[in-house]
N, C-alpha and C positions, 0 to 999 in steps of 0.2 A: 876159658878163663873162669867162668862161673862155676864149672864143675870142679876146678882146682880149689877155688875158695870153699866149696862145699866139703871137699875131702879134708881140707885143713881145719875147718870149723868142727867137723865131726871128730877128727883125731884129737884136737885140743880138748873137746868135751869129754871124750873117753879117758884121756890121760889124767885130766883134773879129777874126774870122778873116781878113777882107780886109786889115785894118790890119797884122796879123801877117805875112801873105803878102807884101804890097807891101814892107814893111820888109826881110823876108828876101831879097827879090830885088834890092833897091836899097841903101839905107843900111846894112843889115845886112852885106852883102858888103864894103862899104868898111870897116866896123869890124873885120871879121875880117882884112882885108888890113893894116890899121894895126897890129893886134896881131902879125901875122906879121913885119912890118917891124921892130917892136921886138926880137923874138927874133933877127932877122937882124943887127941892129946890136950886140947885147950878149947874152952867154950867159944872164945872170939879170937881166932887166929888173925894176925896182922894181914892187911890187904896185900902188902908187899910180898909176904910169904906165899899167899894164895896165888898171886900172879906169877911168882917164880916157878912154882911146881906145876902150874897149869899152862904155862906159856907154850904155844905151838911153834914148831919149826916154821921158818918163813915160807918154805915150799908148800907146807900144809895149809898155812894161812891163805896163800894165793889160790890154792886149789879150791878151798871152801868158798872163797869170794867169787871166783870166776865160773865155777861149775853151774850154778843156777842161771847166770847170765848167758853162758854159752848154750845151755839147754833150751832156754826160751828162744834164742836166736835161731837155733837149728830147727826147732819145731815150727816157728813162724816162717822161716825161709823154705822149709821142705814141704809144708802142708798148706800154708795159707797164702802169703804174698812174698815176692822177692823183687828187690829193686834191680833195674838194669840201666845201662847207659847206651844211647844210640850212637854208634861210631861212624855211620856212613849216610849217604844221601839216597839210598835205595827206596825209602818209604816216603820221600817228599811227594806232596806237600803235607801229608798227614803227620809225619814225624821228621825231624831234621836233626842235624848235628847239634849236640848240646842238650838234647832232651834227656831227662832222667825219668824213666817210666816205672810203673808198678805193674807187676805181672801176677795175675790170679793163678795160684798153683792148684786149686782144687776144682776149678771148672771142668778140667779134662781128666779128673780122677786123682785120688790120693796115691802118691808114689813114695817109695822108700828113698831116703837120701843116698847119694852116691850111685846105687844100682839103678835107680829110677824105675824099679819094678812096681807096677800098679797093684795096690792092695785093696782099694775100694773103688768101685765103678760109680762115678758121679755124673759125668756127661761127656759129650764129644764135641769137637769143633763144629760150628755152624758156618754156612757159606757167608763170607764177608767178614768173619772174625780176623783180627790181627793176632797172629800166634807167634810165640817164641818156641824154637825147636833146635835140636842139634842137627846141623846140616849133614846129609848122608855121605857127602864126599870128603868133608874135612873134620866133622865132629865139633866144629865151632858153633857157638850160639848165634842163630840167625833170627831175624824177625821179618815176616812177610804176611800178606793177606791170603786167607784161604779162599781159593776160587773153585776148585773141583773137589767134590766129596767122593768117598769110595763108590766105585761103579759108574761114575759120571763119564761121559765123553765130552772133552773140551777141545774147542777149535779156537786158535788164535790166528785171525786172518791177516792177509797181507795189508789190509786197511787198518790193522791194529784194533779190530773189534773182537769181542769174546762171544762165542756161541757155545751154549751148554745143552747137552742132552742129559737130563737128570736120570739117575739110576732108577730102574723099575724092576722089581722082583719078577722072575720068569713066571711065577705062579699067579701074578696079577693080570687080569684081562687087559688087553692092549688099550681098550677104550678108557680105562681108568688110570693109565700111566700118565705122568706129567709130560707135557709137550716140551720140545726143545725151545729155547728162547735166546735172544741176543741181549746181552747185558746192556742196559740203557745208560747212555752217557750223553751229556750236553756240554758244549764249550762254555767256559766262564768268560763273560764279557770283560774287555780290558786289553791292555797291551801284552798280556801273557805273564807267566811266572818267571821271575828272574832268579836263576839258580847260580849261587856264588860258591865257588870252591873255597872252603875255609883255610886251606893250606896255602893256596896261591893268590887268592883274591880275584881270580878270573871269573867273569860272569857270562852267562848266555841265557837266552830267552826260550822257554818251553811253552807249548800250548797246554793250558790247564782245563780240565774237565771236571764236572760233577758226575759221579758214577753211582748207580744204585745196584748193589750186590747183596742179595738176601735182604736182611733188615737194615743194612748199613747204607748210608749215603755219605760218600767220602770223595776227596779230591784225588785225581790222577794226573800224571804229566806225560806228554809225548814230545819227543825231540824230532823236529822235521828233518834234521840233518842225518838221521839214522833210519833209512827206509826199511820196512819189513818186506823182504823179497818174495816170500812164499807163505802159504797157509801151513800152520803147524797143527798136527792132530795128536791127541793124547787120550788113552783109555786108562782111567784111574783104577788100579787094582783095589780089591777089598782090603780094608785095613790100612789104606794109605791116602794121602792128600796131595792135591796139586796146588802150589802156591805161587804167587807173583808179588813183586814189589809194586807199590803205587807209582813209583818213578819208572814207568814201563820200559824205557830205553836206557836205563842206567841201573839195572838190578841183576845180580847173579842169583837166579832163582830156578824153579823147576824146569824152565826152558833150556838151561845151559849146563846143568850139572853133568859131570862126566860119568858117574856111576849109575845114576837113576834119575828119572824125572819126578820122583814122588817122595814125600816125607812119610816114613813109617809111623804108625800110631804110637809106637813105643819111644819114638824120638821127641815127642811133644814135651815141652817144658811147662807151658802155661799160656794163658790168655791175657794179652796186654790190654789193660783196662783204663789206665789214666797216666797223664803226665804230672809228676809231682814237683818238678823243678826244671828250669831251663837256664843254663849258663851260656853266656856269650863269650867267645874266644876271639878277641880282636887282634891278637898279636900274630902276624903272618910270618912266623919263624919256626923252623923245624925243631929248634931246641926249646923254645919257650911258648910254642903254640898251645900247649896244654893249660897254660895259666888263665883262669877266668878273668874277664875284664868287666863283666856286668851280669845282671840277672833280668830275665824277661818273664814277669809274672803273668803276662797276657796269655802265654802258652799253657799255663797250668790248667788242667781240666781233664774231662773224660776223652777217650780215644774213640773216634767213629770208624 
């Protein structure tokens, strides 16, 4: 959906710009000449006469008004920041339904609108980043946490632990290679995280953990009713990333995609950096569930 909005915005920008340019090179010149002829015939032509001969067609007036606005929006949205809405529960407790987030578009390199071709190398995802990307199997915009970097070996154990063998260049002496490690997580005290389905109102309790991944300390959830029956092994190819949702037992991520287990670098959209608004949707109805019933300012802030 975000890609469709981008195409529409760019198309409208080009259409308005072309209309403005064609008018400036054709009819616009004639209007200027008409105004000049008025001043040649009389010292102080009436304002009504000036407005009559210089009046722009309504479509040109709209084009001149909207082009600068659309240009600024396209530049901001393509190269700097883009707003997104979180539609699912896969990143709970970090992000939840109703969160509106801001995605940094330049952290992972400046890309052209529509084609997403990278034109300037700025940086790459870090372990623990929350990234927005186009899912390899559907092309839809997804948001997950970066767990495995290019070249890493990632193990997701039957005990729902993450073990990572960081990539080491073959030319590096083995003694200097980073050692494998188990991602540290500790249970959060209390009755657990109550996860409520916004569409049905049905709730269930998950075990909540604080996990340290890279430079990030964030929350994760495990559902005891969904056992992990075997260890899963992944070798992340160069130029690709292994991602998981923080709601580990309720996330369609690298573990489950049908086409590939990894996000290609060219599919990256940006780095999710903050929540700028959270709307509550209290109406449990399929027709009116989209109507906001409140605002929770406590959720506004940076994303860990």
